[in-house]
C-alpha positions as CSV (number, residue, x, y, z in Angstrom):
1,M,92.9,198.3,144.2
2,T,92.7,200.1,147.0
3,A,95.9,200.9,148.8
4,L,96.6,200.4,152.3
5,S,94.9,202.3,154.5
6,P,95.3,201.8,158.3
7,P,92.7,203.4,161.1
8,A,93.7,206.1,163.0
9,E,93.0,203.7,165.7
10,P,93.7,200.3,166.7
11,R,90.8,197.9,166.3
12,L,90.3,194.6,167.3
13,Y,87.8,192.9,164.8
14,L,85.7,189.9,165.6
15,L,84.4,188.2,162.6
16,Q,82.0,185.7,163.6
17,G,80.1,183.4,161.5
18,A,79.4,179.7,160.6
19,P,81.9,177.1,158.4
20,A,81.9,178.3,154.5
21,V,80.6,182.0,155.2
22,G,84.3,183.6,154.2
23,K,85.7,184.2,157.6
24,L,89.1,184.0,156.8
25,T,88.5,185.7,152.9
26,L,87.2,188.6,154.3
27,A,90.1,188.7,157.1
28,L,92.4,188.7,154.5
29,E,90.8,191.5,152.7
30,L,90.7,193.9,156.0
31,E,94.6,192.6,156.4
32,R,95.1,194.0,152.5
33,R,93.5,197.2,153.1
34,T,94.3,197.9,156.8
35,G,97.5,196.3,157.6
36,A,95.5,194.3,160.3
37,I,97.4,190.8,161.9
38,V,94.6,188.1,161.0
39,V,94.1,185.6,163.6
40,D,92.5,183.0,161.9
41,N,90.3,180.4,164.4
42,H,92.6,177.7,162.4
43,L,95.9,179.2,163.9
44,V,94.5,177.8,167.1
45,N,92.7,174.8,166.0
46,N,95.3,173.5,163.5
47,A,97.8,173.4,166.3
48,V,95.9,170.7,167.9
49,F,93.5,169.3,165.2
50,V,96.6,168.3,163.0
51,P,99.1,166.8,165.6
52,M,96.0,164.7,167.3
53,G,94.7,163.6,163.6
54,L,91.1,164.9,163.8
55,G,89.3,164.3,160.6
56,R,91.6,161.1,159.9
57,D,91.0,158.9,162.6
58,P,87.5,158.5,163.7
59,E,88.5,157.6,167.1
60,V,89.4,161.5,167.8
61,S,86.7,163.4,168.6
62,L,86.1,167.5,168.1
63,E,85.4,167.3,172.2
64,Q,88.8,165.9,172.8
65,T,90.7,168.6,171.5
66,D,88.8,171.2,173.8
67,A,91.3,171.6,176.5
68,L,94.1,171.6,174.3
69,R,92.7,174.3,172.0
70,D,92.0,176.3,175.4
71,R,95.1,176.3,176.2
72,V,96.3,177.4,172.8
73,R,94.1,180.1,172.8
74,E,95.2,181.7,176.0
75,V,98.8,181.7,174.5
76,V,97.2,183.7,171.6
77,Y,95.6,186.2,173.3
78,E,98.7,186.8,175.8
79,A,100.3,187.4,172.5
80,A,98.3,189.7,171.0
81,L,98.0,191.4,174.5
82,A,102.0,191.8,174.6
83,A,101.9,193.3,170.7
84,P,102.7,196.9,170.0
85,G,99.3,199.4,171.0
86,A,99.2,200.5,167.3
87,L,98.5,197.2,165.8
88,S,95.1,196.1,164.6
89,H,93.8,192.7,164.4
90,V,91.2,190.4,163.1
91,F,90.3,187.2,165.1
92,T,88.0,184.7,163.2
93,F,85.5,182.3,165.0
94,W,82.5,180.2,164.5
95,L,80.5,180.8,167.7
96,P,77.6,178.4,167.9
97,D,75.3,179.9,171.2
98,S,76.9,179.0,174.6
99,P,77.8,180.0,178.0
100,E,81.6,179.6,176.7
101,N,81.2,180.8,173.2
102,A,80.0,184.2,175.0
103,E,82.8,184.2,176.9
104,H,85.1,183.9,174.4
105,A,83.3,187.1,172.6
106,E,83.5,188.9,175.7
107,R,86.9,188.5,176.4
108,L,88.0,189.4,173.1
109,R,85.8,192.7,173.6
110,L,88.3,192.9,176.8
111,L,91.3,192.0,174.8
112,A,90.5,195.3,172.9
113,E,89.8,197.4,175.6
114,R,93.5,196.6,177.5
115,R,95.0,197.1,174.2
116,G,93.2,200.5,173.6
117,A,92.0,199.4,170.4
118,R,88.5,199.6,169.1
119,F,86.5,196.6,169.5
120,V,84.7,195.9,165.9
121,P,82.1,192.9,166.3
122,V,81.1,191.8,162.9
123,W,78.7,188.7,162.4
124,L,78.7,187.2,159.3
125,T,75.8,185.3,157.6
126,A,75.1,183.6,153.9
127,S,72.2,181.5,153.0
128,R,72.5,177.7,153.5
129,E,72.8,177.0,149.6
130,A,75.7,179.4,149.6
131,L,77.3,177.8,152.6
132,L,76.9,174.1,151.3
133,A,78.1,175.5,148.0
134,R,81.4,176.8,149.2
135,V,82.3,174.2,152.0
136,A,83.8,171.7,149.4
137,A,85.7,174.3,147.6
138,P,89.4,173.9,146.8
139,G,91.7,174.8,149.2
140,R,89.9,174.4,152.4
141,A,91.1,171.3,153.0
142,E,94.7,172.0,153.2
143,R,93.9,174.1,155.8
144,S,91.9,171.1,158.0
145,K,88.8,173.3,157.5
146,L,85.3,171.3,157.1
147,V,84.7,170.2,153.6
148,E,81.6,167.9,154.1
149,P,78.2,169.2,153.3
150,G,76.7,166.6,155.3
151,V,78.4,167.4,158.4
152,L,78.1,171.3,157.6
153,S,73.8,170.6,157.4
154,E,74.2,169.0,160.9
155,L,76.2,172.3,162.4
156,L,73.9,174.9,160.6
157,E,71.2,173.1,162.8
158,K,72.7,174.8,166.0
159,P,71.9,177.9,167.0
160,Q,74.2,180.6,166.6
161,L,75.9,182.9,169.0
162,P,73.2,186.0,169.1
163,A,75.0,189.2,167.7
164,P,75.9,192.0,170.3
165,A,73.6,195.1,170.2
166,D,76.8,196.6,168.6
167,A,77.5,193.9,166.0
168,M,77.3,194.7,162.3
169,V,75.9,191.8,160.4
170,L,76.8,191.4,156.7
171,D,75.5,188.6,154.5
172,L,78.0,187.3,152.1
173,S,75.6,185.1,150.2
174,D,75.8,187.3,146.7
175,T,78.7,190.1,147.9
176,T,82.4,189.8,147.4
177,P,85.0,190.2,150.2
178,E,86.0,193.5,148.5
179,Q,82.4,194.8,148.6
180,A,81.9,193.8,152.3
181,V,85.1,195.0,153.6
182,E,84.3,198.5,151.7
183,G,81.0,198.5,153.5
184,L,82.4,197.9,156.9
185,L,85.5,200.1,156.7
186,A,82.5,202.6,155.4
187,A,80.7,202.2,158.2
188,L,83.4,202.5,160.9
189,A,84.8,205.7,159.3
């Protein structure tokens, strides 16, 4: 086990990837290794999904949650900006290709800049087979995560937001979270 080793400079990691790629697992490993605060997309989403009953009532659609999730996201960004400057953060998102999602990624870059933190965009990939095998894993339902392979299959047809030029791309098909974080931290050293 590697001891906690916070970076000399604060960092704001953006882990972007499809559902079931391992964003939270990787974020938790980064937290374990560096002390970075994990700001998982479900921190924002579940604050809206759970009380609205998304996934429990067919009358509630994802689109109906958009405006409320945007408001929660604003509060989370404001809180991260107000955090002590020495702290690092790991944000996780799935960002299909759209102008709004490109804006989310750019806002995180600007948040890092305003905090005096190094922005570290990481685009996570995995094979379709790996994603479909992981989506129904135990524990995903408790966090209101997607657990239906059919729905994931449909979502995987949407183009992902292209990785920015400075992004690191990690394929997690056959890589453990420990190996992925080890490689990421070594590349940043």
